[in-house]
N, CA and C atoms as an extended XYZ file, in Angstrom:
579
Properties=species:S:1:pos:R:3:atomname:S:1:resname:S:1:resid:I:1 pbc="F F F"
N        29.950       17.207        5.613 N   MET     1
C        28.707       17.164        4.813 CA  MET     1
C        27.557       16.858        5.682 C   MET     1
N        26.251       17.447        5.274 N   TYR     2
C        25.123       17.289        6.152 CA  TYR     2
C        23.750       17.186        5.272 C   TYR     2
N        22.966       16.403        5.699 N   LYS     3
C        21.639       15.882        4.713 CA  LYS     3
C        20.811       16.602        5.506 C   LYS     3
N        19.664       17.260        4.855 N   VAL     4
C        18.391       17.961        5.420 CA  VAL     4
C        17.332       17.547        4.545 C   VAL     4
N        16.331       16.786        5.178 N   PHE     5
C        15.479       15.979        4.335 CA  PHE     5
C        14.016       16.849        4.008 C   PHE     5
N        13.938       16.917        2.634 N   VAL     6
C        12.471       17.383        2.311 CA  VAL     6
C        11.614       16.054        2.022 C   VAL     6
N        10.829       15.594        2.715 N   GLY     7
C        10.268       14.352        2.516 CA  GLY     7
C        11.290       13.279        2.776 C   GLY     7
N        11.583       12.667        1.536 N   ASP     8
C        12.661       11.660        1.612 CA  ASP     8
C        13.691       11.946        0.680 C   ASP     8
N        13.704       13.353        0.120 N   LYS     9
C        14.882       13.696       -0.619 CA  LYS     9
C        15.660       14.729        0.137 C   LYS     9
N        16.982       14.480       -0.112 N   PRO    10
C        17.925       15.101        0.725 CA  PRO    10
C        18.298       16.588        0.020 C   PRO    10
N        18.539       17.468        0.998 N   ILE    11
C        19.431       18.618        0.431 CA  ILE    11
C        20.618       18.425        0.953 C   ILE    11
N        21.907       18.158        0.428 N   VAL    12
C        23.155       17.922        0.930 CA  VAL    12
C        23.822       19.332        1.076 C   VAL    12
N        24.330       19.652        2.100 N   LEU    13
C        25.224       20.861        2.441 CA  LEU    13
C        26.655       20.316        2.152 C   LEU    13
N        27.387       20.909        1.233 N   THR    14
C        28.830       20.500        1.121 CA  THR    14
C        29.549       21.620        0.610 C   THR    14
N        30.892       21.356        0.784 N   ALA    15
C        32.041       22.388        0.043 CA  ALA    15
C        32.352       21.636       -1.178 C   ALA    15
N        32.044       20.748       -1.518 N   ILE    16
C        32.602       20.060       -3.014 CA  ILE    16
C        31.573       20.487       -4.029 C   ILE    16
N        31.966       20.942       -5.225 N   VAL    17
C        31.209       21.090       -6.340 CA  VAL    17
C        31.451       19.745       -7.139 C   VAL    17
N        30.420       19.034       -7.489 N   GLU    18
C        30.574       18.175       -8.747 CA  GLU    18
C        29.710       18.258       -9.911 C   GLU    18
N        29.926       17.953      -11.058 N   LYS    19
C        28.958       17.823      -12.159 CA  LYS    19
C        27.627       17.429      -11.867 C   LYS    19
N        26.605       18.286      -12.090 N   GLU    20
C        25.183       17.752      -11.872 CA  GLU    20
C        24.800       16.759      -12.835 C   GLU    20
N        24.117       15.660      -11.968 N   THR    21
C        23.519       14.720      -12.827 CA  THR    21
C        22.144       14.388      -12.351 C   THR    21
N        21.930       13.571      -11.298 N   ASN    22
C        20.411       13.492      -10.909 CA  ASN    22
C        20.212       14.574       -9.672 C   ASN    22
N        20.923       15.630       -9.606 N   PHE    23
C        21.026       16.716       -8.640 CA  PHE    23
C        21.455       17.850       -9.361 C   PHE    23
N        21.098       19.209       -8.497 N   LYS    24
C        21.238       20.539       -8.761 CA  LYS    24
C        21.919       21.082       -7.898 C   LYS    24
N        22.950       21.720       -8.343 N   ASN    25
C        23.878       22.573       -7.378 CA  ASN    25
C        23.281       24.090       -7.130 C   ASN    25
N        23.541       24.598       -5.949 N   TYR    26
C        23.032       26.128       -5.766 CA  TYR    26
C        24.238       26.653       -4.814 C   TYR    26
N        24.444       28.054       -4.571 N   LEU    27
C        25.286       28.472       -3.649 CA  LEU    27
C        24.444       28.689       -2.405 C   LEU    27
N        24.846       28.134       -1.427 N   LEU    28
C        24.029       28.468       -0.150 CA  LEU    28
C        23.603       29.879        0.112 C   LEU    28
N        24.700       30.879       -0.220 N   LYS    29
C        24.554       32.174        0.274 CA  LYS    29
C        23.518       32.799       -0.546 C   LYS    29
N        23.187       32.627       -1.729 N   THR    30
C        22.143       33.277       -2.548 CA  THR    30
C        20.987       32.177       -2.704 C   THR    30
N        20.767       31.032       -2.266 N   VAL    31
C        19.844       30.283       -2.679 CA  VAL    31
C        18.229       30.806       -2.350 C   VAL    31
N        17.136       30.499       -2.964 N   ASN    32
C        15.928       30.673       -2.775 CA  ASN    32
C        15.353       29.306       -2.090 C   ASN    32
N        15.136       29.185       -0.859 N   MET    33
C        14.685       27.963       -0.378 CA  MET    33
C        13.427       27.251       -0.831 C   MET    33
N        12.366       28.383       -0.841 N   ALA    34
C        11.177       28.103       -1.280 CA  ALA    34
C        11.268       27.319       -2.661 C   ALA    34
N        11.961       27.869       -3.575 N   LYS    35
C        12.021       27.412       -5.080 CA  LYS    35
C        12.562       25.816       -4.858 C   LYS    35
N        13.776       25.896       -3.990 N   VAL    36
C        14.398       24.500       -3.805 CA  VAL    36
C        13.550       23.541       -3.283 C   VAL    36
N        12.710       23.719       -2.507 N   ILE    37
C        11.686       22.889       -1.667 CA  ILE    37
C        10.800       22.500       -2.683 C   ILE    37
N        10.174       23.553       -3.559 N   LYS    38
C         9.161       23.091       -4.645 CA  LYS    38
C         9.856       22.159       -5.682 C   LYS    38
N        11.267       22.520       -6.350 N   LYS    39
C        11.606       21.684       -6.974 CA  LYS    39
C        11.752       20.414       -6.560 C   LYS    39
N        12.178       20.070       -5.211 N   LEU    40
C        12.329       18.699       -5.019 CA  LEU    40
C        10.957       17.901       -4.568 C   LEU    40
N         9.969       18.812       -4.211 N   ASN    41
C         8.720       18.253       -4.099 CA  ASN    41
C         7.659       17.865       -5.422 C   ASN    41
N         8.251       18.673       -6.472 N   ASN    42
C         7.253       18.527       -7.535 CA  ASN    42
C         8.307       17.920       -8.921 C   ASN    42
N         9.323       17.630       -8.819 N   THR    43
C         9.988       17.243       -9.990 CA  THR    43
C        10.881       15.793       -9.683 C   THR    43
N        11.378       15.339      -10.565 N   SER    44
C        12.097       13.892      -10.518 CA  SER    44
C        13.494       14.078       -9.935 C   SER    44
N        14.004       15.336       -9.769 N   LEU    45
C        15.077       15.754       -9.091 CA  LEU    45
C        15.291       14.679       -7.789 C   LEU    45
N        16.693       14.085       -7.531 N   GLU    46
C        16.719       13.272       -6.450 CA  GLU    46
C        17.459       14.041       -5.350 C   GLU    46
N        18.363       15.066       -5.769 N   GLU    47
C        18.477       15.804       -4.422 CA  GLU    47
C        19.037       17.077       -5.039 C   GLU    47
N        19.320       17.993       -4.008 N   VAL    48
C        19.726       19.316       -4.200 CA  VAL    48
C        21.144       19.473       -3.618 C   VAL    48
N        22.126       20.133       -3.858 N   ARG    49
C        23.324       20.519       -2.971 CA  ARG    49
C        23.598       21.814       -3.097 C   ARG    49
N        23.672       22.288       -1.687 N   LEU    50
C        24.160       23.780       -1.337 CA  LEU    50
C        25.572       23.899       -1.135 C   LEU    50
N        26.149       24.620       -2.059 N   ILE    51
C        27.513       24.652       -1.927 CA  ILE    51
C        28.039       25.965       -1.011 C   ILE    51
N        29.055       25.708       -0.114 N   HIS    52
C        29.520       26.894        0.605 CA  HIS    52
C        31.163       26.523        0.755 C   HIS    52
N        31.789       27.484        0.529 N   LYS    53
C        33.446       27.337        0.417 CA  LYS    53
C        33.827       26.704        1.869 C   LYS    53
N        33.513       27.209        2.873 N   ASN    54
C        33.795       26.803        4.422 CA  ASN    54
C        33.006       25.759        5.049 C   ASN    54
N        33.251       24.444        5.095 N   GLU    55
C        32.614       23.338        5.478 CA  GLU    55
C        32.267       23.500        6.865 C   GLU    55
N        33.080       24.138        7.666 N   ASP    56
C        32.699       24.571        9.329 CA  ASP    56
C        31.490       25.294        9.184 C   ASP    56
N        31.194       26.310        8.434 N   LYS    57
C        30.059       27.051        8.710 CA  LYS    57
C        28.624       26.706        7.998 C   LYS    57
N        28.754       25.395        7.201 N   LEU    58
C        27.679       25.041        6.394 CA  LEU    58
C        26.248       25.041        7.102 C   LEU    58
N        26.451       24.262        8.153 N   ILE    59
C        24.816       24.099        8.915 CA  ILE    59
C        24.705       25.319        9.739 C   ILE    59
N        25.535       26.138        9.978 N   LYS    60
C        25.267       27.505       10.869 CA  LYS    60
C        24.554       28.324        9.825 C   LYS    60
N        25.404       28.506        8.587 N   LYS    61
C        24.551       29.307        7.620 CA  LYS    61
C        23.317       28.730        7.155 C   LYS    61
N        23.127       27.455        6.934 N   PHE    62
C        21.962       26.795        6.607 CA  PHE    62
C        20.589       27.159        7.654 C   PHE    62
N        20.941       27.010        8.819 N   LEU    63
C        19.987       26.963        9.571 CA  LEU    63
C        19.553       28.503        9.910 C   LEU    63
N        20.006       29.570        9.191 N   LYS    64
C        19.750       30.809        8.946 CA  LYS    64
C        18.710       31.284        8.022 C   LYS    64
N        18.405       30.060        7.057 N   LYS    65
C        17.804       30.415        5.932 CA  LYS    65
C        16.275       30.047        6.291 C   LYS    65
N        15.718       29.379        7.215 N   LEU    66
C        14.419       29.189        7.618 CA  LEU    66
C        14.105       29.064        9.328 C   LEU    66
N        13.041       29.614        9.617 N   PRO    67
C        12.778       29.313       11.243 CA  PRO    67
C        13.172       27.961       11.624 C   PRO    67
N        13.658       27.677       12.790 N   CYS    68
C        14.042       26.406       13.494 CA  CYS    68
C        13.018       25.869       14.372 C   CYS    68
N        12.829       24.594       14.584 N   VAL    69
C        12.277       24.122       15.679 CA  VAL    69
C        13.086       23.024       16.398 C   VAL    69
N        13.437       22.982       17.382 N   ILE    70
C        14.191       22.340       18.230 CA  ILE    70
C        13.648       21.051       18.771 C   ILE    70
N        14.023       19.972       18.708 N   ALA    71
C        13.321       18.835       19.095 CA  ALA    71
C        14.185       17.796       19.800 C   ALA    71
N        13.747       17.026       20.573 N   GLY    72
C        14.626       15.813       21.225 CA  GLY    72
C        13.827       14.486       21.030 C   GLY    72
N        14.658       13.552       20.861 N   GLY    73
C        14.172       12.006       20.590 CA  GLY    73
C        14.792       10.963       21.085 C   GLY    73
N        14.457        9.634       21.197 N   GLY    74
C        15.118        8.659       21.581 CA  GLY    74
C        14.774        7.264       20.638 C   GLY    74
N        16.119        6.632       20.682 N   LYS    75
C        16.193        5.365       20.191 CA  LYS    75
C        16.345        4.589       21.439 C   LYS    75
N        15.072        3.855       21.885 N   VAL    76
C        15.168        3.221       23.269 CA  VAL    76
C        15.181        1.780       22.873 C   VAL    76
N        16.108        1.224       23.887 N   TYR    77
C        16.173       -0.405       23.781 CA  TYR    77
C        15.765       -0.657       25.279 C   TYR    77
N        15.061       -1.897       25.147 N   ASN    78
C        14.660       -2.536       26.412 CA  ASN    78
C        15.710       -3.781       26.478 C   ASN    78
N        15.500       -4.324       27.678 N   ASP    79
C        16.302       -5.617       28.407 CA  ASP    79
C        16.657       -6.468       26.991 C   ASP    79
N        15.583       -6.798       26.416 N   SER    80
C        15.639       -8.045       25.399 CA  SER    80
C        16.331       -7.416       24.112 C   SER    80
N        16.824       -6.068       24.081 N   GLY    81
C        17.540       -5.372       22.793 CA  GLY    81
C        16.527       -5.114       21.870 C   GLY    81
N        15.349       -4.919       22.218 N   GLU    82
C        14.238       -4.526       21.033 CA  GLU    82
C        14.416       -2.912       21.199 C   GLU    82
N        13.915       -2.346       20.016 N   ILE    83
C        13.844       -0.796       19.877 CA  ILE    83
C        12.228       -0.525       19.865 C   ILE    83
N        12.209        0.713       20.627 N   LEU    84
C        10.685        1.197       20.875 CA  LEU    84
C        10.438        1.944       19.491 C   LEU    84
N         9.284        1.646       19.082 N   PHE    85
C         8.874        2.424       17.618 CA  PHE    85
C         7.447        3.133       17.781 C   PHE    85
N         7.250        4.003       17.373 N   ILE    86
C         5.678        4.486       17.284 CA  ILE    86
C         5.247        4.618       15.782 C   ILE    86
N         4.005        4.379       15.523 N   TYR    87
C         3.309        4.686       14.218 CA  TYR    87
C         2.447        5.818       14.143 C   TYR    87
N         2.864        6.633       13.211 N   ARG    88
C         2.153        7.983       13.230 CA  ARG    88
C         2.137        8.194       11.670 C   ARG    88
N         1.126        8.964       11.247 N   ASN    89
C         0.823        9.273        9.702 CA  ASN    89
C         1.268        8.215        8.814 C   ASN    89
N         0.813        6.999        9.213 N   ASP    90
C         0.931        5.804        8.350 CA  ASP    90
C         2.313        5.659        7.944 C   ASP    90
N         3.425        6.007        8.856 N   LYS    91
C         4.919        5.616        9.022 CA  LYS    91
C         5.238        5.164       10.134 C   LYS    91
N         6.276        4.331       10.181 N   TRP    92
C         6.945        4.031       11.384 CA  TRP    92
C         8.065        5.285       12.023 C   TRP    92
N         8.133        5.504       12.934 N   ASP    93
C         9.084        6.562       13.499 CA  ASP    93
C         9.441        6.230       14.809 C   ASP    93
N        10.385        7.003       15.348 N   LEU    94
C        10.952        7.141       16.705 CA  LEU    94
C        10.282        8.095       17.558 C   LEU    94
N        10.096        7.910       18.746 N   PRO    95
C         9.423        8.952       19.534 CA  PRO    95
C        10.446       10.320       19.678 C   PRO    95
N         9.664       11.359       19.481 N   LYS    96
C        10.354       12.571       19.647 CA  LYS    96
C         9.500       13.646       19.839 C   LYS    96
N         9.777       14.883       20.076 N   GLY    97
C         9.130       16.116       19.988 CA  GLY    97
C         9.628       17.466       20.474 C   GLY    97
N         8.920       18.564       20.348 N   LYS    98
C         9.316       19.678       20.534 CA  LYS    98
C        10.049       20.293       21.834 C   LYS    98
N        11.047       20.899       21.974 N   ALA    99
C        11.658       21.278       23.338 CA  ALA    99
C        10.852       22.359       23.985 C   ALA    99
N        10.801       22.163       25.266 N   GLU   100
C         9.897       23.205       26.020 CA  GLU   100
C        10.760       24.237       26.777 C   GLU   100
N        10.369       25.532       27.101 N   ARG   101
C        11.163       26.445       27.818 CA  ARG   101
C        11.890       26.028       28.856 C   ARG   101
N        13.083       26.171       29.251 N   LYS   102
C        13.771       25.838       30.558 CA  LYS   102
C        14.035       24.286       30.573 C   LYS   102
N        13.999       23.452       29.705 N   GLU   103
C        14.334       22.180       29.740 CA  GLU   103
C        15.555       21.921       29.018 C   GLU   103
N        16.558       21.157       29.313 N   THR   104
C        17.674       20.634       28.592 CA  THR   104
C        17.048       19.695       27.475 C   THR   104
N        17.763       19.688       26.478 N   ILE   105
C        17.496       18.860       25.298 CA  ILE   105
C        17.266       17.160       25.793 C   ILE   105
N        18.101       16.830       26.648 N   GLU   106
C        18.133       15.439       27.213 CA  GLU   106
C        16.714       15.340       27.797 C   GLU   106
N        16.172       16.262       28.428 N   GLU   107
C        15.178       16.287       29.230 CA  GLU   107
C        13.842       16.093       28.274 C   GLU   107
N        13.884       16.994       27.161 N   THR   108
C        12.953       16.971       26.390 CA  THR   108
C        13.014       15.844       25.644 C   THR   108
N        14.123       15.030       25.115 N   ALA   109
C        14.057       13.675       24.601 CA  ALA   109
C        13.466       12.774       25.593 C   ALA   109
N        13.518       12.629       26.925 N   MET   110
C        13.252       11.604       27.751 CA  MET   110
C        11.607       11.922       28.024 C   MET   110
N        11.204       13.240       28.243 N   ARG   111
C         9.922       13.569       28.434 CA  ARG   111
C         9.015       13.228       27.051 C   ARG   111
N         9.416       13.177       25.990 N   GLU   112
C         8.661       13.269       24.765 CA  GLU   112
C         8.521       11.375       24.743 C   GLU   112
N         9.354       10.786       24.865 N   VAL   113
C         9.445        9.179       24.774 CA  VAL   113
C         8.409        8.727       25.689 C   VAL   113
N         8.491        9.451       26.998 N   THR   114
C         7.308        8.938       27.994 CA  THR   114
C         5.964        9.429       27.442 C   THR   114
N         5.888       10.715       27.186 N   GLU   115
C         4.612       11.105       26.628 CA  GLU   115
C         3.746       10.236       25.621 C   GLU   115
N         4.750       10.076       24.413 N   GLU   116
C         4.401        9.168       23.234 CA  GLU   116
C         3.994        7.967       23.231 C   GLU   116
N         4.716        7.263       24.328 N   THR   117
C         4.750        5.550       24.376 CA  THR   117
C         4.070        5.200       25.934 C   THR   117
N         4.549        6.155       26.785 N   GLY   118
C         4.130        5.601       28.143 CA  GLY   118
C         5.298        4.604       28.908 C   GLY   118
N         6.350        4.787       28.177 N   VAL   119
C         7.717        4.010       28.760 CA  VAL   119
C         8.441        4.799       29.882 C   VAL   119
N         8.583        4.466       30.983 N   THR   120
C         9.364        5.378       32.060 CA  THR   120
C        10.810        4.619       32.250 C   THR   120
N        11.309        4.909       33.210 N   GLY   121
C        12.501        4.379       33.681 CA  GLY   121
C        13.578        4.448       32.637 C   GLY   121
N        13.604        5.681       31.942 N   LEU   122
C        14.724        5.781       30.869 CA  LEU   122
C        16.022        6.382       31.413 C   LEU   122
N        17.278        5.886       30.643 N   SER   123
C        18.460        6.492       31.116 CA  SER   123
C        19.154        6.619       29.724 C   SER   123
N        19.652        7.685       29.644 N   ILE   124
C        20.607        7.958       28.337 CA  ILE   124
C        22.120        7.354       28.237 C   ILE   124
N        22.322        6.336       27.194 N   SER   125
C        23.236        5.711       27.120 CA  SER   125
C        24.457        6.577       26.415 C   SER   125
N        24.039        7.327       25.183 N   LYS   126
C        24.733        8.131       24.531 CA  LYS   126
C        24.057        9.196       23.697 C   LYS   126
N        24.761       10.092       23.269 N   PRO   127
C        23.878       11.061       22.218 CA  PRO   127
C        24.174       10.345       20.807 C   PRO   127
N        23.216       10.507       20.172 N   LEU   128
C        23.397       10.129       18.486 CA  LEU   128
C        23.445       11.271       17.682 C   LEU   128
N        23.673       11.250       16.302 N   ASP   129
C        23.425       12.134       15.322 CA  ASP   129
C        22.334       12.996       15.471 C   ASP   129
N        22.471       14.269       15.215 N   ARG   130
C        21.178       15.060       14.958 CA  ARG   130
C        20.640       14.959       13.356 C   ARG   130
N        19.331       14.931       13.262 N   THR   131
C        18.698       15.009       12.291 CA  THR   131
C        18.128       16.289       12.008 C   THR   131
N        18.001       16.457       10.344 N   TYR   132
C        17.087       17.641       10.027 CA  TYR   132
C        16.466       17.640        9.003 C   TYR   132
N        15.035       18.158        9.226 N   HIS   133
C        14.291       17.990        7.811 CA  HIS   133
C        13.331       19.301        7.866 C   HIS   133
N        12.748       19.473        6.764 N   ILE   134
C        11.996       20.716        6.555 CA  ILE   134
C        10.528       20.186        6.520 C   ILE   134
N         9.878       21.125        6.983 N   PHE   135
C         8.089       20.666        6.983 CA  PHE   135
C         7.527       22.107        7.098 C   PHE   135
N         6.191       22.070        6.551 N   LYS   136
C         5.469       23.213        6.405 CA  LYS   136
C         4.318       23.366        7.318 C   LYS   136
N         4.241       24.302        8.006 N   ARG   137
C         3.425       24.711        9.211 CA  ARG   137
C         2.719       26.046        8.986 C   ARG   137
N         1.490       26.231        9.019 N   ASN   138
C         0.468       27.499        8.801 CA  ASN   138
C         1.315       28.341        7.535 C   ASN   138
N         1.449       27.512        6.454 N   GLY   139
C         1.815       28.037        5.263 CA  GLY   139
C         3.428       28.561        5.182 C   GLY   139
N         4.277       28.164        6.287 N   GLN   140
C         5.613       28.654        6.387 CA  GLN   140
C         6.470       27.106        6.782 C   GLN   140
N         7.692       27.470        5.865 N   TYR   141
C         8.532       26.280        5.800 CA  TYR   141
C         9.303       26.650        7.125 C   TYR   141
N         9.752       25.338        7.940 N   ARG   142
C        10.717       25.406        9.003 CA  ARG   142
C        11.530       24.285        8.917 C   ARG   142
N        12.479       24.479        9.498 N   ILE   143
C        13.791       23.356        9.770 CA  ILE   143
C        13.537       22.727       11.217 C   ILE   143
N        13.213       21.321       10.937 N   LYS   144
C        13.437       20.836       12.603 CA  LYS   144
C        14.545       19.937       12.803 C   LYS   144
N        15.118       20.412       13.765 N   VAL   145
C        16.590       19.917       14.235 CA  VAL   145
C        16.178       19.092       15.387 C   VAL   145
N        16.489       17.699       15.365 N   THR   146
C        16.268       16.686       16.309 CA  THR   146
C        17.476       16.220       16.842 C   THR   146
N        17.760       16.466       18.106 N   TYR   147
C        18.782       15.791       18.756 CA  TYR   147
C        18.183       14.337       19.515 C   TYR   147
N        19.062       13.341       19.022 N   TRP   148
C        18.587       12.157       19.155 CA  TRP   148
C        19.679       11.467       20.355 C   TRP   148
N        19.174       10.658       21.092 N   PHE   149
C        19.716       10.022       22.113 CA  PHE   149
C        19.558        8.498       22.298 C   PHE   149
N        20.517        7.448       22.410 N   GLU   150
C        20.149        6.445       22.650 CA  GLU   150
C        19.946        6.119       23.958 C   GLU   150
N        18.940        5.550       24.298 N   MET   151
C        18.386        4.988       25.843 CA  MET   151
C        18.197        3.675       26.037 C   MET   151
N        17.978        3.410       27.361 N   LYS   152
C        17.887        1.954       27.928 CA  LYS   152
C        16.611        2.022       29.238 C   LYS   152
N        16.043        0.981       29.114 N   THR   153
C        14.949        1.074       30.062 CA  THR   153
C        14.866       -0.526       30.428 C   THR   153
N        14.345       -0.537       31.597 N   SER   154
C        13.978       -2.112       31.962 CA  SER   154
C        12.416       -2.198       31.969 C   SER   154
N        11.836       -1.165       31.498 N   PHE   155
C        10.304       -0.894       31.472 CA  PHE   155
C         9.608       -2.151       30.754 C   PHE   155
N         8.534       -2.960       31.532 N   ASN   156
C         7.897       -3.951       30.805 CA  ASN   156
C         6.568       -3.906       31.107 C   ASN   156
N         5.891       -2.632       31.206 N   GLY   157
C         4.390       -2.305       31.538 CA  GLY   157
C         3.848       -2.311       30.155 C   GLY   157
N         2.626       -1.484       30.235 N   LYS   158
C         1.649       -1.439       28.981 CA  LYS   158
C         2.199       -0.110       28.308 C   LYS   158
N         2.311       -0.400       26.976 N   LEU   159
C         2.582        0.711       26.206 CA  LEU   159
C         1.335        1.522       25.645 C   LEU   159
N         1.422        2.874       25.838 N   HIS   160
C         0.356        3.948       25.349 CA  HIS   160
C         0.698        4.877       24.376 C   HIS   160
N        -0.072        4.790       23.448 N   ALA   161
C        -0.088        5.590       22.004 CA  ALA   161
C        -0.609        7.027       22.557 C   ALA   161
N         0.077        7.889       22.357 N   GLN   162
C        -0.449        9.268       22.451 CA  GLN   162
C        -1.218        9.798       21.192 C   GLN   162
N        -2.449        9.312       21.399 N   GLU   163
C        -3.390        9.576       20.203 CA  GLU   163
C        -3.624       10.973       19.901 C   GLU   163
N        -3.636       11.914       20.689 N   ASN   164
C        -3.811       13.201       20.618 CA  ASN   164
C        -2.697       13.791       19.730 C   ASN   164
N        -1.566       13.058       19.413 N   GLU   165
C        -0.530       13.613       18.499 CA  GLU   165
C        -0.494       12.674       17.252 C   GLU   165
N        -1.443       11.915       16.812 N   GLY   166
C        -1.699       11.283       15.790 CA  GLY   166
C        -1.093        9.700       15.955 C   GLY   166
N        -0.381        9.666       17.038 N   ILE   167
C         0.291        8.111       17.256 CA  ILE   167
C        -0.969        7.127       17.386 C   ILE   167
N        -0.997        5.911       16.589 N   THR   168
C        -1.896        5.000       16.742 CA  THR   168
C        -1.333        3.624       17.084 C   THR   168
N        -0.004        3.641       17.165 N   LYS   169
C         0.617        2.139       17.738 CA  LYS   169
C         2.000        2.592       18.474 C   LYS   169
N         2.284        1.681       19.087 N   VAL   170
C         3.683        1.884       19.921 CA  VAL   170
C         3.862        0.299       20.059 C   VAL   170
N         5.338        0.050       19.633 N   ALA   171
C         5.604       -1.291       19.689 CA  ALA   171
C         7.183       -1.359       19.805 C   ALA   171
N         7.582       -2.636       20.730 N   TRP   172
C         9.056       -2.896       20.827 CA  TRP   172
C         9.296       -4.043       19.711 C   TRP   172
N        10.367       -3.634       18.813 N   LEU   173
C        10.487       -4.414       17.614 CA  LEU   173
C        11.902       -4.868       17.675 C   LEU   173
N        11.927       -6.269       17.485 N   ASN   174
C        13.226       -6.968       17.500 CA  ASN   174
C        13.970       -6.452       16.191 C   ASN   174
N        15.268       -6.883       15.759 N   ASN   175
C        16.218       -6.582       14.957 CA  ASN   175
C        15.458       -6.767       13.350 C   ASN   175
N        14.798       -7.930       13.179 N   ASP   176
C        14.052       -8.185       11.842 CA  ASP   176
C        12.947       -7.295       11.671 C   ASP   176
N        12.175       -7.277       12.822 N   GLN   177
C        11.055       -6.229       12.583 CA  GLN   177
C        11.297       -4.964       12.466 C   GLN   177
N        12.416       -4.431       13.111 N   ALA   178
C        12.848       -3.188       12.847 CA  ALA   178
C        13.339       -2.567       11.429 C   ALA   178
N        13.994       -3.694       10.910 N   LEU   179
C        14.459       -3.441        9.446 CA  LEU   179
C        13.210       -3.293        8.664 C   LEU   179
N        12.240       -4.222        8.831 N   ALA   180
C        11.009       -4.225        8.163 CA  ALA   180
C        10.369       -2.924        8.288 C   ALA   180
N        10.114       -2.507        9.567 N   ALA   181
C         9.303       -1.156        9.796 CA  ALA   181
C        10.257       -0.213        8.981 C   ALA   181
N        11.422       -0.173        8.695 N   LEU   182
C        12.238        0.878        8.209 CA  LEU   182
C        11.815        1.004        6.623 C   LEU   182
N        11.251        0.011        6.157 N   GLU   183
C        10.628       -0.056        4.880 CA  GLU   183
C         9.491        1.058        4.725 C   GLU   183
N         8.781        1.504        5.676 N   ASN   184
C         7.510        2.313        5.842 CA  ASN   184
C         8.056        3.251        6.877 C   ASN   184
N         9.217        4.026        6.572 N   SER   185
C         9.630        5.050        7.562 CA  SER   185
C        10.188        6.127        6.958 C   SER   185
N        10.933        7.108        7.467 N   TYR   186
C        11.370        8.345        7.065 CA  TYR   186
C        13.022        8.305        6.715 C   TYR   186
N        13.527        9.007        5.850 N   ALA   187
C        14.973        8.721        5.393 CA  ALA   187
C        15.923        9.004        6.746 C   ALA   187
N        15.385       10.217        7.594 N   ASN   188
C        16.440       10.491        8.615 CA  ASN   188
C        16.223        9.441        9.834 C   ASN   188
N        15.022        8.650        9.766 N   ILE   189
C        15.047        7.331       10.736 CA  ILE   189
C        15.965        6.426       10.411 C   ILE   189
N        15.809        6.161        9.151 N   LYS   190
C        16.720        5.243        8.443 CA  LYS   190
C        18.309        5.236        8.895 C   LYS   190
N        18.645        6.576        9.031 N   LEU   191
C        20.140        6.728        9.245 CA  LEU   191
C        20.485        6.585       10.698 C   LEU   191
N        19.365        6.634       11.426 N   LEU   192
C        19.626        6.269       12.964 CA  LEU   192
C        19.750        4.879       13.241 C   LEU   192
N        18.839        4.075       12.500 N   ILE   193
C        18.874        2.678       12.562 CA  ILE   193
C        20.160        1.866       11.863 C   ILE   193
């Protein structure tokens, strides 16, 4: 099972058909994505489930439905165990951004963290789950696939918000502060924390 978010509402990719309650089932093969997105955005429907008989092919088949944007990002810990957050579009988020040509996804993730926050000296501890969300750019829906990595750093310099990317704050948050920030964050970020 996979979850792809439209705002904070999930499109669940699954091989299991259940009786509809607060969600609607569609066959992945024949679904009209624009209609599904509109339904999620404009109704009280809590989620949509896209059904395909072969669970191993769910994400591959789904990613053919809309153009994809590949991104990399980091859940970064400092020596005090605090997590690096950014504040953009009136929500707390983790640093991430679009992959550039000829760079690995790990390079993308580390570059984006540094560009968006000013933090250097990053090392990747391990890969985390990928997240998926749908957004609209220039009148067209796209799927952003973000590859996340847990990172560590001993950086203790000044944090710099990348204002031209709409970032207004960068902060190291302890566990309690991070949990409070998640009250005003995105559903896919909540899954990572």
